[in-house]
C-alpha positions in Angstrom: -95.3 -72.8 -14.7 -92.1 -74.7 -14.2 -92.1 -78.3 -15.3 -90.6 -81.6 -13.9 -90.1 -85.3 -14.8 -92.3 -87.7 -13.0 -93.3 -91.3 -13.4 -97.1 -91.5 -13.5 -99.2 -94.6 -12.8 -102.3 -94.3 -14.9 -103.7 -97.8 -13.7 -102.0 -101.0 -12.7 -99.4 -101.9 -15.2 -99.6 -98.6 -17.1 -96.6 -96.6 -15.9 -95.3 -93.6 -17.9 -92.4 -91.1 -17.7 -94.1 -87.7 -18.2 -93.5 -84.0 -17.9 -95.9 -82.5 -15.4 -96.2 -79.1 -13.5 -93.9 -78.7 -10.5 -95.9 -78.4 -7.4 -95.9 -75.1 -5.5 -95.6 -75.2 -1.8 -98.7 -73.9 0.2 -99.0 -72.6 3.6 -96.7 -74.5 6.0 -95.2 -76.5 3.1 -92.0 -76.8 1.3 -90.8 -77.8 -2.1 -88.5 -80.7 -2.0 -86.0 -81.8 -4.6 -85.8 -85.5 -4.4 -82.4 -86.9 -3.7 -83.2 -90.5 -3.8 -86.2 -92.7 -3.7 -86.4 -96.5 -2.9 -88.7 -99.1 -3.9 -90.8 -100.6 -1.2 -92.3 -104.2 -1.6 -95.8 -102.5 -1.4 -95.0 -100.7 -4.6 -94.9 -103.9 -6.6 -98.5 -104.7 -6.0 -99.6 -101.1 -5.9 -98.2 -100.5 -9.4 -98.8 -103.8 -11.1 -101.8 -105.5 -9.3 -104.2 -103.7 -7.0 -103.6 -99.9 -7.6 -103.3 -97.1 -5.2 -106.1 -95.2 -3.4 -106.5 -92.9 -6.5 -105.3 -92.5 -9.9 -103.4 -91.1 -11.8 -100.6 -91.0 -9.3 -97.0 -90.7 -8.8 -95.9 -93.5 -6.5 -92.7 -93.8 -4.3 -92.6 -93.2 -0.6 -89.1 -94.1 0.7 -87.3 -90.9 0.0 -84.8 -88.1 0.9 -84.8 -84.7 -0.4 -83.2 -81.2 -0.3 -85.4 -78.2 0.7 -85.8 -76.4 -2.7 -88.5 -73.7 -1.6 -90.2 -72.5 1.6 -93.8 -71.9 1.4 -95.6 -69.3 3.6 -95.2 -69.5 7.4 -92.4 -72.1 7.3 -89.8 -71.9 10.1 -86.9 -73.9 11.2 -85.8 -74.9 7.6 -83.5 -73.5 5.1 -83.1 -74.0 1.3 -80.6 -76.8 0.9 -81.4 -78.6 4.1 -81.3 -82.4 3.7 -84.4 -84.2 5.0 -85.7 -87.8 5.3 -89.4 -87.9 4.8 -91.7 -89.9 6.9 -94.3 -91.0 4.3 -97.4 -90.8 6.5 -99.1 -87.6 7.2 -101.3 -88.2 10.1 -104.4 -86.3 10.8 -103.4 -85.6 14.5 -107.1 -85.6 15.6 -108.4 -89.2 15.8 -108.2 -91.2 18.9 -105.0 -93.1 18.1 -103.3 -89.9 17.0 -104.4 -88.0 20.1 -102.8 -91.0 22.1 -99.5 -90.6 20.1 -100.1 -93.8 18.1 -99.5 -92.3 14.7 -99.1 -95.6 12.9 -102.7 -96.4 13.6 -104.1 -93.0 12.5 -107.6 -93.5 11.0 -107.6 -90.7 8.7 -104.0 -90.3 7.2 -102.5 -89.2 4.1 -99.6 -90.9 2.5 -96.9 -90.1 0.0 -97.2 -92.4 -3.1 -100.5 -94.2 -2.3 -102.9 -91.3 -1.4 -101.1 -88.1 -2.7 -98.2 -87.7 -5.2 -94.9 -89.4 -4.1 -91.4 -89.3 -5.0 -90.7 -91.0 -8.2 -90.3 -87.6 -9.5 -87.9 -84.6 -9.5 -90.0 -82.6 -6.9 -92.6 -83.1 -4.4 -94.4 -80.8 -1.9 -95.5 -81.4 1.6 -95.9 -80.2 5.2 -92.7 -79.0 6.6 -93.4 -79.7 10.3 -93.5 -83.5 9.5 -90.0 -83.7 8.0 -86.8 -85.0 9.8 -83.7 -82.9 9.2 -80.6 -85.1 9.0 -76.9 -84.3 9.5 -75.6 -82.6 6.2 -73.0 -85.2 6.0 -75.2 -88.2 6.0 -75.3 -89.8 2.6 -78.7 -88.8 0.8 -79.0 -92.5 -0.1 -79.0 -93.5 3.6 -81.5 -90.9 4.3 -83.8 -92.4 1.8 -83.6 -95.7 3.6 -84.6 -94.5 7.1 -88.2 -95.6 6.4 -87.5 -99.4 6.0 -85.0 -99.3 8.8 -87.3 -97.7 11.2 -90.1 -100.2 10.1 -87.7 -102.9 11.2 -87.0 -101.4 14.4 -90.8 -100.5 15.1 -91.4 -104.3 14.6 -88.7 -105.4 17.0 -89.9 -102.9 19.6 -93.4 -104.6 19.3 -91.7 -107.8 20.8 -90.1 -108.8 24.1 -86.7 -109.0 22.5 -83.9 -109.2 25.2 -80.2 -109.7 25.3 -79.3 -113.3 24.5 -82.5 -114.1 22.7 -82.5 -116.3 19.5 -84.0 -114.5 16.6 -85.1 -115.7 13.1 -85.9 -113.2 10.3 -87.9 -114.7 7.4 -87.2 -112.5 4.3 -83.9 -111.6 5.8 -82.2 -110.8 2.4 -84.6 -108.0 1.7 -84.0 -104.4 3.0 -86.4 -104.6 6.1 -85.1 -108.0 7.0 -81.4 -106.8 6.7 -82.1 -104.0 9.0 -84.1 -106.4 11.3 -80.9 -108.6 11.5 -78.8 -105.6 12.5 -81.2 -104.2 14.9 -81.4 -107.7 16.6 -77.7 -107.9 16.8 -77.5 -104.3 18.2 -80.0 -105.4 20.9 -77.8 -108.2 22.0 -79.3 -111.3 20.3 -77.2 -114.3 20.8 -78.1 -115.8 17.4 -79.9 -114.3 14.4 -81.0 -116.7 11.6 -82.1 -115.5 8.2 -84.4 -117.4 6.1 -84.9 -116.4 2.3 -85.2 -117.7 -1.2 -81.7 -117.5 -2.9 -78.2 -117.6 -2.1 -77.7 -114.0 -3.3 -80.0 -113.0 -0.4 -78.4 -115.3 2.0 -75.0 -113.7 1.3 -76.4 -110.2 2.0 -77.9 -111.6 5.3 -74.6 -112.8 6.3 -73.1 -109.4 5.4 -75.7 -107.9 7.7 -74.5 -110.1 10.6 -76.7 -113.2 10.5 -75.3 -116.1 12.4 -76.7 -118.4 9.6 -78.5 -117.8 6.4 -80.9 -120.6 5.4 -82.7 -121.0 1.9 -86.1 -122.9 1.9 -84.4 -126.0 0.3 -82.4 -126.5 3.5 -84.0 -127.9 6.7 -84.4 -125.6 9.6 -84.3 -127.9 12.7 -85.5 -126.0 15.7 -85.7 -129.2 17.7 -89.1 -128.2 19.0 -87.6 -125.3 20.8 -87.9 -122.5 18.4 -86.9 -118.9 18.3 -87.6 -116.4 21.0 -88.4 -113.8 18.3 -89.4 -114.3 14.6 -89.6 -111.3 12.3 -91.7 -112.2 9.1 -90.7 -109.6 6.4 -91.6 -111.4 3.2 -95.3 -111.4 3.0 -95.4 -114.9 1.4 -98.5 -116.8 2.9 -96.4 -119.9 3.4 -93.8 -117.8 5.3 -96.5 -116.5 7.6 -97.4 -119.9 8.5 -93.8 -120.9 9.0 -93.3 -118.1 11.3 -95.7 -119.6 13.7 -94.1 -122.9 13.3 -90.7 -121.8 14.6 -91.6 -119.6 17.4 -90.6 -120.6 20.9 -92.8 -121.1 24.0 -94.1 -117.6 25.2 -92.1 -116.2 22.1 -93.1 -113.4 19.7 -93.8 -113.7 16.0 -94.1 -110.1 14.5 -95.5 -109.7 10.9 -94.4 -106.9 8.7 -94.8 -108.4 5.1 -98.0 -107.9 3.3 -99.2 -111.2 1.8 -102.1 -109.8 -0.6 -103.5 -113.2 -0.4 -105.3 -115.6 1.9 -103.0 -116.9 4.8 -103.8 -120.4 5.9 -102.3 -121.6 9.3 -101.8 -125.3 9.4 -103.6 -127.2 12.2 -100.3 -128.2 13.9 -99.1 -124.7 13.9 -102.3 -123.3 15.2 -102.1 -126.0 18.1 -98.4 -124.8 18.7 -99.7 -121.1 18.7 -102.2 -121.9 21.4 -100.5 -124.5 23.5 -97.1 -122.7 23.7 -98.9 -119.4 24.3 -97.2 -117.7 21.4 -97.7 -114.0 20.8 -98.6 -113.1 17.1 -98.0 -109.4 16.7 -98.8 -107.0 13.8 -96.5 -104.2 12.9 -97.7 -101.4 10.7 -95.6 -98.5 9.7 -93.0 -97.1 11.9 -94.3 -94.1 13.9 -94.6 -92.9 17.5 -94.7 -89.7 19.5 -93.4 -87.2 19.1 -93.8 -87.6 15.4 -92.2 -89.3 13.6 -90.9 -90.9 16.8 -87.9 -92.5 18.2 -87.8 -95.2 15.5 -86.8 -92.5 13.1 -84.5 -90.5 15.3 -82.8 -93.7 16.5 -82.2 -94.8 12.9 -80.7 -91.6 11.8 -78.4 -91.6 14.7 -77.3 -95.2 14.3 -76.7 -94.6 10.5 -74.8 -91.4 11.1 -72.7 -93.2 13.7 -72.0 -96.0 11.3 -73.5 -98.7 13.6 -76.3 -99.5 11.0 -74.9 -100.5 7.7 -76.9 -99.7 4.6 -74.7 -99.3 1.5 -74.0 -103.1 1.0 -77.6 -103.8 0.5 -78.1 -101.5 -2.6 -78.3 -103.7 -5.7 -79.5 -101.0 -8.2 -79.2 -97.3 -8.6 -81.2 -96.2 -11.5 -82.7 -93.1 -13.3 -86.5 -92.3 -13.2 -86.7 -93.6 -16.8 -86.1 -97.1 -15.5 -88.9 -97.1 -12.8 -91.5 -98.9 -14.9 -89.5 -101.6 -16.3 -87.6 -102.2 -13.2 -90.5 -102.5 -10.8 -92.3 -104.7 -13.4 -89.3 -106.9 -13.2 -89.3 -106.9 -9.5 -93.0 -107.8 -9.4 -92.4 -110.7 -11.9 -89.3 -111.8 -10.1 -87.1 -111.7 -13.2 -84.3 -109.8 -11.6 -82.3 -110.2 -8.3 -82.7 -107.2 -6.2 -82.6 -106.1 -2.6 -82.6 -102.2 -2.3 -83.5 -100.4 -5.5 -82.9 -96.6 -5.5 -84.1 -94.2 -8.1 -82.0 -91.1 -8.4 -83.6 -88.2 -10.4 -81.1 -86.6 -12.8 -79.1 -89.6 -13.6 -80.6 -89.7 -17.1 
């Protein structure tokens, strides 16, 4: 059987570049040759703290690929097609799926956490869930559709309108940088980024932020607040801050995963209640027909050049660097925004 390189997670903290069997596509599946795979913030805790749903596992779920082989019964694709890969594989049978709410599927599969993902040279999966992209779209952009669609899905959970004031906490990370751009494209009058470093503040300005503020600076909302607050960092203190800066009848939408207790200060709880603030969760990025308008809108915006992505790439690395790089990201010993792994760079 043909072999491939892959990065195998044996247990949290135990990451190894190995040679393993190349998967064979089954009925309705294709074999995909990975073009690029990005690092999601969820990968950090998954690989170095809490672990995925099963082990050993190849992680990585933000990816693009070329179709390398068609399994039995596959139609509508040809070898060489470039695809972006929605990482969720819904069951299509549970109540949320029947209603087209695929992000809320109760029995889903998922690349990189429940099945082998894309820190590898190849992966196999259902053909009918792939999204073909224009052949002239950069494969690196196609690998970044997932975080961009997540940002759009979150904003669509709010009442964002033309002229609104928007704050993005964690605005220097990939999802935050896309949220800034989507808010601008929706007609926001002001978009303020809040993040931890001047490097990330600079990226937020490049994304179109009106202002980029680090925690050392005072954020004076004069009791008015922002119409929409997008929380991308997952930091428990930031989750609390999101409530503190949301305006009357405003929306705070939460994307970041804290992996810790999230205390809400008494004053912020009172603000939430008395100003009738909407606190909204945002999970994944999917709608009907699968993968949804979030994905097709993102691909179109990238292809037109309306949605910028290349400026946020801080690292392009081979598979051999997955373990050490993600560990450094987890330990916060490197500055990074979007990190991409490109098989074949070794």
